[in-house]
N, C-alpha and C positions, 0 to 999 in steps of 0.2 A: 337921638329921638324914642321915645319907651312906647313899650306893648301896646299901652291904650291908646297914643297917640295915634299909633300904626293902623289900631284896629278902627280908630274913628275917622281914620283918613279912607281907610281900604271902603268906610260907611258911604261916606261923603261921596267920593267918587264913583259909586256901584249905586247909589241912588236914584238915578236917571232911569238904569233902566230897571233897578227895581219896580222904582212908581208903575213905571207903564207894564211892565209887567204884570203888578200885581189887577193895574186897571184894564189891560185891555187882552188879559191871560188866565187869570186866576176868578177876578169879580164873575166874568161869561161863565167861566165855568162851573160856577158855586152856583150863581143864579140862575144858569138853565135847569141844571138838575133840581132845583126848588120846584121849579113852573113843571116840571115834570111830572109831578103830584099835584100840581091845580088844573081847572078848568080857568083859564087868563086868555081875554079879549084887550087888549091896549084902550082898545075905544070903547069899553065900560069897565074899568078898573075897579068899579065899585059892586062888580059880581065875582068878584073871586072866589071861586068855591073850591076845598079840597076834597080832590075824589082820590088820594092814593096810588093802587097800581092800575086804575081804569084806563089811563091813556096807554100806558106798553098793552095792558090786554086789548085793546083798542086795535091796536098800531097791529099785534096777532093775529087778529082776524079780519083786517082791512085788507081787501084783494090787490086793491093800489097798492099799498105798502110791500106787497109780496111782487107784485110785477115791477117793480122799480127796482126791488132787491135782485129779481131776479134777470133785469136789464143790465144794472151794476154788474152784475158778477159776470154776465157775458162779455163785457164791455174788458172787465178786469182780465176774466180768460184770454181771450183774442188779442189784447195788445201787450200786456208784459210778458210773455214769454218772446212777441215778436221784435218785439221793441228793444229785449233783452240781447238775441241771437246778432240781431242787425247790427245794432251798437259791437258786439264780442268781434266780429268778426272783421266789420269796417277798422275796429281799432288795428286788430292783429296785421291786415291790408298795409295800413299807412303808416304803422311800426317798423315796415321795413323799408331800406333805402331806396323810395323812390321818387323820381322829379316829382318836383311840384309837391311835397310833403304838407308845407307852411298852408300852401293855395287849398286844401283838402279838407286839412284841418278847420281851417275858418269858415269852409263852405258849409262842413258837415255841420259847425255848433252854430248858425247864423239865426237857423229858425229857432234854434231855442231862444235867444234872449228878441227875440218882434212878439208885441203884446201879441196874446191868445186870441184877446176880441178880432184884433186886426188880421190873424189866420182864418178865425171864421166866416168873418165877413167877406173877403177874397173865397174861401173855398165854397160858401154858400152859392157863391156868383159862379165859381168853374161848374158847380153841380146843378145850374139850371138848367132846363131844358133846353134854353140857347144857348148854355154854355160850354168852356173847351172840352170836358170831357164828351160830352155828347158827342161832339164833334167829330174828335178823334175816333171816336166808337163807329159815327156813319162813317168815318173814311175805311178804317177795317172792316167791312159790310156789316157790321150788328147798327142793333135797334136802340135807339136812345131812349129815353124813360128820364122821369121825372125821380131822381135817387133819392131827394129828403123827401119826399112827397108821395113814396111806395113803400109802405111797413114792411119788406122785405128784404127793401137795400137801407133804410135813412139810418140807423144802427152802425151798421158796415159800410156805411161812408163815413162818417164820423170818427170809428174805430182808425179807418186808414189817414183820413185827416189827422189825428192825435199822433200815431205813430212817424208819420214825415217828420211832425213839430217836434216833438223829444226824442227822438233815438240820436241826434246828434250832442244831446246835451253826457248824455251816457256813452258813448261813444269816447268823448275826452273823459270821463272817470276812469276808461277801460285802459286808455292808453295812459294813465298816468300811472296805474297799477301794471300795466306792460314792463313799461320802463324802471320799474323798480326792480324788476327783476332781473337778477347777477346776468350777466352775460358769460359767466365760466359754464356752470352749470349748461349754456344752450351749447359751447363750447367742448364739454364733458360729454355729450350727446350725440355729436358729430362726429368724435373721437371716434366713439365706442360704435356707429352705422347705422344712428338713429336717423332716421327722415322724419318732413315736415310735421305728417300726422303725429308720430312718436314724441317728438319734443311738443309738440299741443298738447296731447293726452294726456304725459305726464310728468311736464314739468309745468306750463303755462299752464292751464285749467285750474291744478291743486294751488299753482303758489299767487293766482289773481283772487280766488275762493272769497277774502274778505270784501272786496270789490265788488266780487258775484254778490255775495248778500247785500252789500249794501244798495246796490242799484237794485234788487229783485225787492227789498223793503222797500223801499224811499217809491219806487216807481208804482208798486201794489199800492200805498196809501195816496199815493196822489190819482190814482186810477179810480179808486173808491169812492173820491171826492169830485167825480167830475162833474162842472154844474155850467161858464161860462159857454164852454162850445154848447150845449141843448140850449141854453139859453135864449144865445144869439142865432143859431142855425133852427129850429127846431121848436121849442118851449114845451118837449117833451111829446110831441106827435111825430106824426099819426096814427092815428089811435093808439097812442101810450107804450109805440114801440122805442122810442128813445126816453121814456120816462122813467129818471133814476133817483136814486134814494132820495142826494141834496138836490135836486130840483123836487121834487116831490116835497121834503123838507119847506123849500124857500116855498114853490109853493101854497102849502097849510097855512104856515107863520104867517108872512104879508100879504096875500092876496086874501087868505080865509080868516088871518089875524087866528087864528088858534096854536098861540102862543107855547100850551102846556103838552097838548099831542107834537106839535113841532118837535119838541125839547124832546120828548120819549121818544120820538122817532132818532132824533140825533144822537142818543144813549147808545140805543139799540144798534145801529150803524157804529160808534165806536168800539161796542162789544163785539163783532162781526170784525172789525180791521185788527184788532186786538188778535181776537184767532187767528186770524192771515199770517200777524205777524210775527208769532207765537211760534205756531208751527214751519215757518219759513225761518226761524234761526233755530229751529230743533236739526231741522234737516240740512241744512246749509250751513253748519255750525263749522267754526274755523277751530285748525288749535290741537291741545286737547282732546276737547269737546269731541274731535271727529277722529279723535284714536291715530291722532298723526304723530 
């Protein structure tokens, strides 16, 4: 088979993926960029108007946009570090020779494969005034409250649920990284008198830095895109205390039909996520870039 035939066969086999990638990724990306410069209502397509950067300037002066961004940053800052630390130390724990190790792995991973819609509905019931959470609080001598109906606890409640639902997935990723570390390194450290914390600090943490970077970056991106939990549990309330950027974008696009403005918000959020990702890759860089 000649080179031309091989190239033709490659294109044929890749064509289903290329077509779907173009339709569902490239086209929406380009179309939304075009929309961000327009005033466009899908119910009145005859009134399309080019407005330049007006949608972006409108977002930057919109109090609700900044409220949604602040809530999103609080969510990211409150969930990513906690989830990462829990996942790391659980991975270290179940990487030891302990009974029922496979059972623990499966148990931690199960929440990450359950539909987030189902998890949100369950936790909405748990957080209800007559739910299990309040029952436990009252048994401990505390006073129950409407966890999702109180602006002081609504976002925190969703953050707790998100941590519970996601740490198992990252635990498995850390566990894969830990099992790739040569056991000779630990044996040499023990011979030299290194204890648990010494090996953790000088062997484990440096060796799994690539996995740590991967976990932090994808967890940050996912957390910035928090939507389903908000949609199912609070719809951005109460008093906009759980209004996040993606939900605000959704509200503007599909409730108010301000497609151009929503597209501008999407690209502003994209720039924020990109900035965070670049900073994380800079400060968690690996290999030669880290000076190792």
